C-alpha positions in Angstrom: -25.8 125.0 224.3 -29.3 126.5 223.1 -27.4 129.4 221.5 -24.2 127.2 220.2 -26.2 125.0 218.4 -25.2 124.8 214.4 -22.3 127.8 215.5 -18.8 127.8 214.9 -16.2 128.0 217.7 -15.1 131.4 216.4 -18.7 132.3 216.7 -18.8 130.7 220.0 -15.7 132.5 221.4 -17.1 136.2 220.5 -20.7 135.9 221.4 -20.6 133.4 223.7 -17.2 133.7 225.7 -16.4 137.3 225.2 -13.5 137.2 223.3 -11.8 139.0 220.6 -12.2 136.9 217.5 -12.9 137.4 213.9 -16.6 137.1 212.1 -17.2 136.8 208.8 -20.3 138.1 207.6 -22.3 137.0 204.4 -20.6 134.6 201.8 -16.9 134.4 201.0 -15.9 134.3 197.3 -13.0 131.6 197.9 -14.8 129.1 200.7 -13.0 127.2 202.3 -9.9 127.1 200.0 -8.3 130.4 201.3 -6.9 129.5 204.8 -4.8 133.0 206.2 -2.6 130.7 208.1 -1.5 129.1 204.7 -2.0 131.3 201.9 -0.8 134.5 204.2 3.0 135.2 204.9 3.7 136.7 208.6 6.9 137.7 207.0 7.6 140.6 204.0 7.7 139.4 200.8 10.3 140.2 198.4 10.4 140.3 194.9 12.4 138.0 193.2 15.2 140.2 191.0 14.7 140.1 186.9 11.5 138.0 186.9 8.7 140.6 185.6 6.4 141.8 188.1 2.4 141.0 187.0 -0.4 144.1 188.1 -3.7 143.6 187.7 -6.0 146.9 187.7 -9.7 147.7 189.2 -10.7 151.4 188.3 -13.3 153.6 188.8 -13.6 155.9 192.4 -11.8 153.7 194.3 -8.8 152.4 191.9 -6.5 149.9 193.3 -3.5 147.7 192.0 -2.2 144.0 193.1 1.2 143.5 192.9 2.1 139.9 192.6 5.0 137.7 190.7 5.1 134.6 189.7 8.4 132.2 191.0 10.1 130.3 189.0 9.3 127.3 191.3 5.4 128.0 190.2 3.8 130.0 192.9 2.4 133.3 192.7 3.4 135.9 195.1 1.3 139.1 196.1 3.6 141.4 196.9 1.6 145.0 198.0 -2.1 146.5 197.0 -2.2 149.7 196.5 -5.9 151.4 196.9 -7.3 154.6 196.8 -10.6 156.3 197.2 -11.6 159.5 195.1 -8.9 159.3 192.5 -8.7 159.9 189.3 -7.1 157.8 186.7 -4.7 160.0 185.9 -3.5 160.5 189.5 -3.5 156.7 190.5 -1.2 156.1 187.4 1.1 158.8 188.6 1.0 157.3 192.4 1.2 153.8 190.8 4.4 154.7 188.3 6.0 156.4 191.1 5.6 153.5 194.1 7.0 151.0 191.4 10.0 153.2 190.3 11.0 153.4 193.9 10.4 150.2 195.0 11.0 147.2 191.9 13.4 149.3 189.9 14.7 147.6 186.9 12.0 145.2 187.0 9.8 144.7 183.8 6.3 145.7 184.2 3.1 143.4 182.8 -0.2 145.3 183.6 -3.6 143.7 183.3 -7.1 145.9 183.3 -10.3 145.5 184.3 -11.7 145.1 180.5 -14.6 147.6 181.3 -11.5 150.1 181.1 -11.6 149.8 177.7 -14.9 151.9 177.7 -14.9 155.6 176.7 -15.3 158.7 179.1 -16.8 162.0 177.5 -13.9 162.7 176.2 -13.2 159.2 174.2 -11.1 158.3 176.3 -10.3 155.0 177.9 -9.2 153.9 181.4 -6.3 152.0 179.6 -5.7 155.7 177.6 -4.8 157.4 180.7 -2.8 155.4 182.4 -0.6 155.1 179.0 -0.3 158.5 178.9 1.5 158.8 182.4 3.7 155.9 181.2 1.7 152.8 182.6 0.8 150.8 179.6 -2.5 148.5 180.5 -3.6 145.3 178.4 -7.5 143.5 179.1 -8.1 140.9 180.9 -8.3 138.0 179.1 -12.3 137.8 180.1 -14.5 139.5 182.9 -16.3 136.1 183.7 -16.9 135.8 187.4 -16.7 132.2 187.1 -13.6 132.0 185.3 -11.6 134.6 187.2 -12.8 132.8 191.1 -12.3 129.5 189.4 -8.8 130.2 188.9 -7.8 131.6 192.3 -9.6 129.0 194.1 -7.4 126.4 191.5 -4.5 128.2 192.8 -5.5 128.2 196.2 -5.8 124.4 196.3 -2.2 123.8 194.8 0.8 123.3 196.9 4.1 123.6 195.5 6.5 122.2 197.1 5.2 121.6 200.4 4.3 125.8 200.1 1.1 127.3 198.9 1.0 128.0 195.4 -1.0 131.5 196.3 1.2 133.3 198.5 0.1 136.7 200.1 2.3 139.0 201.7 0.4 140.2 205.2 1.6 143.3 205.7 1.3 144.5 202.0 -1.7 143.4 201.3 
């Protein structure tokens, strides 16, 4: 009884009962707003034809892209995430372009990047320039303010659209 004082049921399941479970370390960015059982789809999500895709990009040695789509009903679905390690921006752009052409032919694509992608390298090129050279046009996200960015996500996590989460993630693709 002493060991379980102040612990949640998942911690007790793992460390006291010796069962499989998941333990969270550190403070979650979105707190209790994100619920895996509600916001994560167990069935694959499909892109809606004729509705633009919006892609969020991060740069550096671990470039990443999240492919999302706003639905006509007001949801935002997260279809796929692509992450590479130790890959140049140019190589990542080629992989991303090939993936988009293969998986989402005919979709209008809108890309938004971390504003740090506008910083120039030693050759006076930005990550946005390097992506554009490979056929991907990227606009800077409106802000890099972490509070504003997290509050926008939390707002969607706390909204419901027609009984469904306003933010829905493909559990296999992301």
